[in-house]
C-alpha positions, 0 to 999 in steps of 0.5 A: 676492041681497043685497049689504050694505057688510060681512060679518064671517064664521066669527067667535065672537060675544059678547054679554052674554047669549052666545057663538055662531059666525056671520056679522054683516052690516052696511049704511049703519053698521048691524048689519043680520044676525046668523046664528049657525051659519049663512052670510049669504047675499049680498055685500059691499063688503067681507068680513072673515074672523074665523075663530079671533077672537072678535067683541064690542061696541065699548068704550063708555068712559065716562070719559076726559079728551082736554083739547080745547080748550085742553089740547091739548097734554095729548092731544087728540081725535085721539091720544086718539080714536085709542088708543081705536080701538087698544084696541077702544073705539068711543065715549067720553064727554069730562069737562069739567073738563081743556078751557079753557074746561070745559064748563059751559055751552052756548057751550064745549060747542059748541066741544068739538063742533065739534072732535070733529066734525072730528078724532075717529075713534070716537063722541064724547059729553060731560059736562057740568060741575056747579061752584058757579057754573053750575047755571043753565046745566045746562038749557041742557047738557042739552037740547044732549046732555050724556050727565050731569053731573060734579061734584067734592067735592074740588078736581080741580086744575084752576083753572077747575073748582071743586068743589061745597061741599055747599049747591051740590051739593045745588042741582044735584042737585035741578036735575040730578033735575028734568031727568030726568038724572045725576050722576057724582061724584068721591068723596073728602073735603077734610076728610080728605085736605087734613088728611092731606096736610098733616100728612105734608108738614110731618113731611117724609113724601113717599112714595109710601106717605105719598101713599096714607096721605093719600088713604085708603078711608074718604076715598071712603066719607065723601064717599059716605055724604054724596053718598047723603044728598043723593041720597035728598033730592033724588031725583037719580040718582047714578054713583060713578066710579073707586071703588078699594075693595070697601069703597066698592062696599059702601056703594053696594049698601047704598044700591041694597037702600035704593031709592037709584037709584045705579051705580059704575064702577071702572077697570083700574087699580085692578084691575091696579096696586098702591102697588107699582107707584106706588113703581117707577114714580113719577108715571107710576102717580099717580092719586086716588083712590090705587093701593091694596094687592094684598089690595084689588085682589083683593078689588074683583076679587071685586066684579066677579065678584059682579055689584056693579060696573056699568061699567069705564073707563079714566078715562085722565087724560093730562099731558106727561111734564113734568108727571109726574116725581116726585123724592122727593116724590110729592105732587108731580107730576099724578095721571093715568094714560095708559090708554084703549088698554089697558083691553080688554087688562088685562080679558082678561089679569086677568080672563078668563084670570088669573080665569076672568071671562066672555067676556059679563061683561066685554062687559057691564061695558065696554059693554052696561052703559053704553050702557044706563046712559047711554040709547045705545038702539042702541049696546053690543051686537051684534044687527040694528038696532044700530050696527055698533061692533064689535072683532074680537080674537085671544085667543090673541095675546101680546104686550108692550106698547111705548111706541111701540105707543101712540096718545097724544100722550106716549107713556107708560103704567104699562102699557108692558112689561106682556105682555097675552094678548088683542090687538086685531085690528080696530075697527069704527066705524059699519061702518067700519073704523078700526083693523087689525093694528096701525094706524089706517086713516084716512079 
């Protein structure tokens, strides 16, 4: 009789293509057998009875800012990875800019890898930065395993991570294309945002609405149109991050139809929060691009349902409470939302239950698509031969998110106090349980 390391029995197994009842057997960190509608024969060192639960491939959060090394007081790999595990995520891609030093060359990448291997309880991957001064370093970064490159078309807010001008991004894109890699872009127009922000503040207009109006949707559209033209000229593969509106997505889809190799991400906060939340919660709900109005939220959900969005990622961008304080000027205070722990909760509550988005679609957006897009050949689904990155969810369980439930370094999030339906019960990374019944399982 075969002996496995782990057998998960009696669950409903969800992939991007189907939902079936069955068992999963794991050995040496890999799924070795998936049995639909019949029990797996054999024994295991550990068995989990998943009766009444849905079994999903672990989320792949392709957009987080864990800020280590150098700004660990903002978050850190230890707390960041634990928050992901509590939310059902088993892999993350850390952005290059908030670390000190930023991930813009091999030496800095090695520092981050060393920290992650020591501290992360989920699978770490890394973005390399594209800044005006590091084009000669892109090849080294690529050869040492970065998942792709990230550039800002407007100021990043970080002094040692410069945004690209038109000349440097064009040169960088030619190099990235030659490497066979891709470029992820924060697409907002510096000219539009800076001019509107200056006008607002000169007139003493500093409310939440004023801040949002200073970063309008047309700013995203202008930057996206410009970067698409550079992609057509260079052949560089593009990934547009955190699109806040279906109007932005429409421009991207037009380019796709012309044959441009381009994909798009949106985030849970653009699917669940509005300008009203920014007005009520202050800087805890401030981000860039900013939150939009309710009609934009509904249009973005329609875009998700229509298959126009490729990836859902958290854009978890934490900061200490001292940096998230606003009095009467919404142009002050750090812009970034803490949300890595709540991505699946939002997709289930707002998508599956409220808008009838199929579970298979949620799996595709949060796991299968990012795995395929970024070349993670053994992740993103539940099938024999794939890594045993697995999340067990109770769809019937409702809960109110409390600050003390958060695994972040700083226990604040705009989702605190919200009622969610669908709760993560167990998270398994490479065959090992790292989170169960509300608690991190320390190795």
